[in-house]
C-alpha positions as CSV (number, residue, x, y, z in Angstrom):
1,M,0.0,0.0,0.0
2,P,1.4,3.4,-0.9
3,A,2.9,5.1,2.2
4,R,0.8,8.2,1.9
5,K,-2.4,6.1,2.4
6,Q,-1.2,5.1,5.8
7,K,-1.8,8.6,7.1
8,Q,1.1,8.5,9.5
9,R,1.1,11.8,11.4
10,T,4.0,13.4,13.2
11,V,3.7,16.6,15.1
12,H,6.5,19.0,14.2
13,H,8.5,21.0,16.7
14,P,7.3,24.5,17.3
15,E,9.1,27.1,15.1
16,K,11.4,29.1,17.3
17,S,12.7,32.1,15.4
18,S,11.0,32.4,11.9
19,H,10.4,36.1,12.4
20,Q,14.1,36.8,13.0
21,K,16.8,37.0,10.4
22,P,19.1,33.9,10.9
23,K,22.8,34.2,10.9
24,A,23.3,31.0,8.9
25,L,21.3,28.8,6.6
26,L,22.2,25.1,6.1
27,F,21.1,23.0,3.2
28,D,21.1,19.3,2.3
29,F,22.6,18.8,-1.2
30,G,20.7,16.1,-3.2
31,G,17.0,16.8,-3.5
32,T,17.5,20.4,-2.1
33,L,20.2,22.2,-4.1
34,A,20.9,19.6,-6.9
35,F,18.2,17.2,-8.0
36,L,18.3,13.8,-9.7
37,D,18.6,13.9,-13.5
38,Y,15.1,12.4,-13.9
39,D,15.2,13.0,-17.7
40,L,18.3,10.8,-18.0
41,L,16.9,8.2,-15.7
42,A,13.6,8.0,-17.5
43,H,15.5,7.4,-20.7
44,E,17.8,4.8,-19.2
45,F,15.0,3.0,-17.3
46,S,12.4,2.9,-20.1
47,R,11.8,-0.1,-22.2
48,D,9.9,-0.3,-25.6
49,A,7.0,-2.0,-23.9
50,R,7.3,0.1,-20.7
51,P,8.1,3.7,-21.3
52,I,8.7,5.8,-18.1
53,D,7.9,9.5,-17.9
54,A,10.4,11.7,-16.1
55,L,7.8,13.5,-13.9
56,K,6.2,10.1,-13.1
57,L,9.6,8.9,-12.0
58,E,10.1,12.0,-9.8
59,H,6.7,11.6,-8.2
60,A,7.4,7.9,-7.5
61,E,10.6,8.9,-5.7
62,Y,8.4,10.1,-2.8
63,E,7.6,6.4,-2.1
64,G,11.3,5.9,-1.5
65,R,11.4,8.8,1.0
66,A,8.4,7.2,2.7
67,A,10.3,3.9,3.0
68,I,13.2,5.7,4.7
69,D,10.9,7.4,7.1
70,R,9.1,4.2,8.0
71,H,12.4,2.4,8.6
72,L,14.1,5.1,10.7
73,M,11.0,6.2,12.6
74,G,9.9,2.7,13.2
75,G,12.9,1.8,15.3
76,G,15.5,1.0,12.6
77,N,18.9,2.8,12.9
78,D,20.6,1.5,9.8
79,V,20.7,4.5,7.4
80,I,22.4,2.4,4.6
81,A,19.6,-0.2,4.8
82,S,17.0,2.6,4.6
83,Y,18.6,3.8,1.4
84,M,18.2,0.3,-0.1
85,Q,14.6,0.4,0.9
86,Y,14.4,3.8,-0.7
87,F,15.5,2.6,-4.1
88,N,13.3,-0.6,-4.0
89,N,10.2,1.3,-3.1
90,W,10.9,4.1,-5.6
91,M,11.3,1.6,-8.4
92,A,8.2,-0.4,-7.5
93,A,6.2,2.9,-7.4
94,A,7.6,3.7,-10.9
95,G,6.2,0.4,-12.3
96,I,9.5,-1.6,-12.4
97,P,8.8,-5.3,-11.8
98,A,10.3,-6.7,-8.6
99,A,12.4,-9.2,-10.5
100,E,14.1,-6.4,-12.4
101,I,14.8,-3.9,-9.5
102,E,18.2,-5.4,-8.7
103,A,19.4,-5.0,-12.2
104,Y,18.1,-1.4,-12.3
105,G,19.9,-0.7,-9.0
106,E,23.2,-1.9,-10.6
107,H,22.6,0.3,-13.6
108,F,21.8,3.3,-11.3
109,R,25.1,2.7,-9.4
110,R,27.1,2.5,-12.7
111,L,25.6,5.8,-13.9
112,H,26.1,7.5,-10.6
113,G,29.7,6.2,-10.5
114,E,30.4,7.8,-13.9
115,A,29.0,11.2,-12.8
116,S,26.8,12.1,-9.9
117,L,23.1,11.7,-10.8
118,W,22.2,14.5,-8.4
119,R,23.3,17.1,-10.9
120,V,20.3,19.3,-11.9
121,V,20.3,22.7,-10.3
122,R,16.8,24.0,-10.7
123,P,15.7,27.5,-11.7
124,G,16.0,30.1,-9.0
125,T,18.6,28.4,-6.9
126,M,21.6,30.4,-8.0
127,E,19.7,33.6,-7.7
128,A,18.5,32.8,-4.2
129,L,22.0,31.9,-3.0
130,E,23.3,35.2,-4.4
131,R,20.6,37.2,-2.6
132,L,21.2,35.3,0.6
133,K,25.0,35.9,0.4
134,S,24.4,39.6,-0.3
135,E,22.4,39.8,2.9
136,G,25.5,38.7,4.9
137,I,24.0,35.3,5.8
138,K,26.4,32.4,6.2
139,L,25.7,29.4,4.1
140,A,26.5,25.7,4.5
141,I,25.9,22.4,2.9
142,V,25.3,19.4,5.2
143,S,25.1,16.2,3.2
144,N,25.1,12.4,3.5
145,A,27.4,11.6,0.6
146,E,30.4,9.6,-0.6
147,G,33.1,12.3,-0.5
148,Q,32.2,14.1,-3.7
149,I,30.0,17.0,-2.5
150,E,32.7,19.7,-2.6
151,S,33.7,18.7,-6.1
152,D,30.1,18.5,-7.3
153,A,29.4,21.9,-5.8
154,R,32.3,23.3,-7.8
155,R,31.2,21.5,-11.0
156,Y,27.7,22.9,-10.7
157,G,28.8,26.5,-9.8
158,L,27.4,26.3,-6.3
159,H,30.7,26.3,-4.4
160,P,31.4,30.1,-4.3
161,F,28.2,30.7,-2.3
162,F,29.1,28.4,0.6
163,D,31.2,29.1,3.6
164,V,31.2,25.5,4.8
165,I,30.6,22.2,3.1
166,V,30.2,19.1,5.4
167,D,30.2,15.7,3.6
168,S,29.4,12.7,5.8
169,H,32.1,10.6,4.2
170,V,34.7,13.2,4.9
171,V,33.8,13.9,8.6
172,G,32.8,10.3,9.5
173,V,29.3,11.0,10.8
174,A,26.0,11.1,8.9
175,K,22.6,12.5,9.3
176,P,20.4,12.1,11.3
177,D,23.2,12.1,13.9
178,P,23.2,15.6,15.3
179,R,27.0,15.7,15.4
180,I,27.2,16.4,11.7
181,F,25.1,19.5,12.2
182,Q,27.2,20.5,15.2
183,I,30.3,20.3,13.0
184,A,28.7,22.7,10.5
185,L,27.7,25.1,13.3
186,E,31.1,25.1,14.8
187,R,32.8,25.9,11.5
188,L,30.3,28.6,10.8
189,G,30.7,30.1,14.3
190,V,26.9,30.2,15.1
191,A,24.6,28.8,17.7
192,P,21.8,26.3,16.8
193,D,19.1,28.9,17.4
194,E,20.9,31.3,15.0
195,A,20.6,28.8,12.1
196,R,17.9,27.1,9.9
197,F,18.1,24.0,7.8
198,A,16.3,22.6,4.8
199,G,16.3,19.0,3.4
200,D,14.1,16.6,1.6
201,I,13.8,13.6,3.9
202,Y,12.1,14.1,7.2
203,S,13.6,11.3,9.3
204,I,17.2,12.1,8.2
205,D,17.2,15.8,7.6
206,V,14.5,17.4,9.8
207,L,14.8,15.1,12.8
208,G,18.6,15.3,12.6
209,A,18.5,19.1,12.6
210,H,16.0,19.1,15.4
211,A,18.2,16.9,17.5
212,A,20.9,19.5,17.0
213,G,18.6,22.2,18.1
214,I,18.1,23.7,14.6
215,E,14.8,24.9,13.2
216,A,14.2,22.9,10.0
217,A,11.9,22.9,6.9
218,L,11.1,20.0,4.7
219,I,11.5,20.3,0.9
220,D,8.4,19.1,-0.8
221,Q,8.4,20.5,-4.3
222,H,5.4,18.6,-5.6
223,D,3.3,18.6,-2.4
224,R,3.3,14.8,-2.1
225,Y,4.9,14.4,1.3
226,H,1.5,13.7,2.8
227,W,2.5,11.2,5.6
228,I,4.2,13.8,7.7
229,E,2.8,17.0,9.2
230,H,5.6,19.5,9.3
231,A,6.6,22.9,8.0
232,K,7.2,22.4,4.3
233,I,8.6,24.5,1.5
234,R,8.7,23.9,-2.3
235,H,12.1,25.5,-3.0
236,M,15.2,26.2,-1.0
237,S,14.7,29.9,-1.5
238,E,11.7,29.7,0.8
239,L,13.8,28.8,3.9
240,H,14.4,32.5,4.3
241,P,12.4,34.6,1.9
242,L,13.8,38.0,1.4
243,D,11.6,41.1,1.2
244,K,11.6,42.6,-2.3
245,K,13.3,45.9,-2.3
């Protein structure tokens, strides 16, 4: 049964300082600043008898996020195992037969090994980062990754905007462990209540940020994250909207 039909409800933490200008904004990378190349994946995953639309594939990905949340919020603590469930549930929701999912996973890993599949910087992202930087706000990336986030940020033109980039592979601790957020805060020189965070997976990003004492918003671009009640935004620029001059 699709996860959103389960109507699992989680009460979010009260927002602490939304009316105040933060000193620092922290962002997840994949699914927040750079998105999966769904057009490429739709092409690679389609078959003559089973074409896959890129938007359908993106919508199906929400079922992968739901699988992570179910695993980590249901007592599981193995983030790697939750990522495996993420892919399996995503592919099933996209219409891939169960017998073929393992082969699709191998193909996905090959493509990702050649060049990161989280490579699409969507409209408005660069402009928002430039505005935030001009406001004097410190910016950081906090990502569960494989050691490539800094090089990816350079490749996509994002690197100049960020004061700190924290990659879980490099620092040896991953979200939702609050220590990875604490590393970012220490490097930025700000307190938890002076920062905000945005990410696309509730159990990893939002709960991890909350554990570190940071106010957080959930990226939900297509308004399909229905199994969680929490403050949601459609684009990273909404984490701290700037008044138009």
